[in-house]
C-alpha positions in Angstrom: 27.6 120.3 103.6 28.1 123.7 105.2 25.1 125.4 103.6 22.7 122.6 104.4 24.5 121.4 107.5 23.4 117.9 106.6 24.4 114.7 108.4 23.1 111.6 106.9 22.6 108.3 108.8 21.9 106.2 105.8 21.8 102.9 107.7 19.4 104.3 110.4 17.3 106.3 107.9 18.0 109.6 109.6 18.9 113.1 108.3 19.9 116.0 110.5 19.8 119.4 108.8 21.2 122.6 110.2 21.1 125.1 107.3 23.4 128.1 107.2 22.4 131.0 104.9 25.2 133.5 104.3 24.4 137.1 105.1 22.3 138.5 102.4 21.0 135.2 101.1 17.2 135.2 101.4 16.8 131.5 100.2 18.6 128.4 99.4 17.4 125.4 97.3 19.1 122.1 96.8 17.6 119.4 94.6 17.9 115.6 94.8 20.0 115.7 98.0 21.1 112.1 98.7 20.8 110.3 102.0 21.4 106.6 101.5 19.0 105.5 98.8 16.6 108.5 99.5 16.6 111.6 97.4 14.9 114.8 98.6 14.7 118.5 97.7 15.4 121.1 100.4 14.4 124.8 100.3 15.2 127.3 103.0 13.5 130.8 102.9 14.6 133.4 105.5 13.2 136.8 106.3 13.9 139.1 109.2 10.9 137.5 111.0 11.0 133.8 110.3 12.5 130.9 108.4 10.7 128.2 106.4 12.3 124.9 105.5 10.4 122.8 102.9 11.4 119.2 102.3 10.1 117.1 99.4 10.7 113.4 99.3 11.6 112.4 95.7 12.5 108.7 95.8 13.7 105.9 98.1 12.7 104.9 101.7 11.2 107.2 104.3 13.5 109.3 106.4 13.4 110.7 109.9 14.5 114.3 109.7 15.6 116.7 112.5 16.1 120.4 111.9 18.4 122.8 113.8 17.7 126.5 113.0 19.3 129.7 114.4 16.0 130.9 115.8 14.4 131.2 119.3 10.7 131.4 118.4 8.0 128.7 118.2 8.0 126.3 115.3 5.0 124.9 113.3 4.5 122.0 110.8 1.5 122.4 108.6 0.3 125.2 110.9 0.4 123.0 114.0 2.7 123.6 116.9 5.8 121.5 116.8 7.8 120.2 119.8 11.2 121.9 119.7 14.0 122.6 122.1 15.6 126.1 122.1 19.1 126.3 123.5 21.8 129.1 123.5 25.1 128.4 121.7 28.2 129.5 123.7 28.4 132.8 121.8 24.7 133.6 122.5 23.0 132.6 119.3 19.7 130.7 119.9 19.3 127.3 118.3 16.0 125.6 117.8 16.0 121.8 117.4 12.9 120.0 116.3 11.9 116.5 117.2 12.5 113.8 114.7 10.0 114.1 111.9 8.9 111.5 109.4 9.4 112.4 105.7 7.3 109.8 104.0 7.5 108.6 100.4 6.2 111.4 98.1 5.5 113.8 101.0 6.2 117.5 101.1 6.2 119.5 104.3 7.2 122.9 105.6 8.5 123.8 109.1 8.2 127.4 109.9 9.9 129.1 112.9 10.0 132.7 114.1 13.0 134.7 115.4 
């Protein structure tokens, strides 16, 4: 759970993700992550300039997903601006939280955010 920072609300159909990439890890991929009856793939790619989080719905009901990323810049979904709140953690690290996003059956989408 630490690497993905996932908190599943199986009954409510929600999944909160706050991925943590250890220093030196440029990417992370987890396949068939379970949240209730839903399975999804998660891929996180990080560079010095931005992060990209790609989710692919594999089976089960639709999920509402919210991301929390250690970034301060704007976020986009499919190239379109995404409503997100940026706050500072007590030790100064910025944290970008997206709105709840629908991950529909069979869908794949990528959220990109800059540092």
